[in-house]
Every structure is written in C-alpha cells, then in structure tokens.
N, C-alpha and C positions, 0 to 999 in steps of 0.2 A: 504494500500500500504506500502511496506517496504521502508526503508531509501534509499537503492540503486536505487529503481525505481523513487522516488521523485527527488533525486539528479541528476539522469540520465536525467530525463525530463527537469529539469532546465538547465542543461548543454547543452542538445540538442536544447532548445529554443535559448539560447545565441549563440551557435555555428552556428545554421542555420541563425540567424540574421546577424552574422558577416561574413558569407561566401555567400553572395547573388550573384547570377549570374548577369551579366551586364544588362540583359533585365528587371530585377526586380528593381523597384524604391526603393531606400534605405529608403526614408521617409515612404512609405507604410509599408515596412518591420519593421521599427522601431516602428510604431504605433501598429502593430500586436504583436511585442515582448513585448511592454509595457502593452498591454491589457492582454496578457497571464500571464505575471508575476504578475500583479495586481490581476487577477482572482485567480491564484494559491495560493497567499499569503492570500486569504480570507478564506482558509480552515484550520481548527485547526490541522488536521493531517499533513499538509504540514509545517505549522509553527513549530510544534514540531520537525520535522526533520531538520529544518534550523539551529538548535543549533549544529549539527554535525560539526566536523572539516572538512574543505574542503581540500582534498588531491589531487585533480585533477589539470589539467592544465587549467588555465583561458583562455578564448578566447583572441585573440590579441587586441580586442577593450577595454579590461579591464586591468588596470595596475596590475603588479605583487603585490601580497599581501599574508599575512599569516593570517588565521582566519577561521571563520565558513562559512557555506553555506549562512547564512544570510548576512555575509559580502560580499560574491560574488554577491548576488542579489542587495545589496545596492550599491556596486561599479558599477555594470552594470547600475543601474537606474541613479546614479549621473553622470556617463560618458555620458549617453544618454541625460539627461537633459541639461548638460553643452554644448553639441553639438548643441542643438536646441534652447537654451535660447535666443540667439541674433536674431534668425530667427522667434521666436514665434509670433511676430506681423504681419509677412508677410503671414501667413497661419493658418487657423483654425486647420488643421491636425498637424502642428508643435506645435501649442499652446496646443493641446490635449496631445501630446507626453510629453511636459514639465510638464503639470499638473499631468499626470498619473505617471511620474517618481518621482515626489516629493511626 
C-alpha cells in the first residue's frame, strides 16, 4: 500500500469516529476506533508510513499539532484514553478503550 492510502485510512478511521450519528453509541465507536488503530499499527508497512509529515486537517477531537502521522495516531489515542480514564472502572468496554489507547 502507498503512503497516501495508509494515511487516508487512518484519517478516515479518526474522522468516522469523530462524526458519529446520534443513534450510534460513542463508547462502541471509540472501542472500534481503538481496535482498528491498534491493529493497523501492528503492520510494518503501516509503521513505516507513520514517519511521514502529517499535512492534513486533524479531526476536531484531536488538538491542533504539527508533526508526523505517528503523532496524529498518538494524539488520537491519548485524547481517547484521557476521555475514558475516569470512567474505566465503570465499564469493561471503557476499560478496554483505555488499555488499547495506551
């Protein structure tokens, strides 16, 4: 896969997770996002492309930054973990989100 495809896939996952319709549970979508990003980053080809400078517009859920695609993935994971950290004792799903995000 080329860099644009991988970066586009990561952007698509983050964008889809941040623009959930009202009838979709945000916690479930966050779990799916964390699982997809965790899975993607287990592939050497994906990790090699994470070094590319990120020049797109980060989703609203991610603070503005300058850096690489790896920085985007890290910022998204940390944002997600911080959102669910206080709630992780209340739900196994929320605990799983925090564990996958770290």
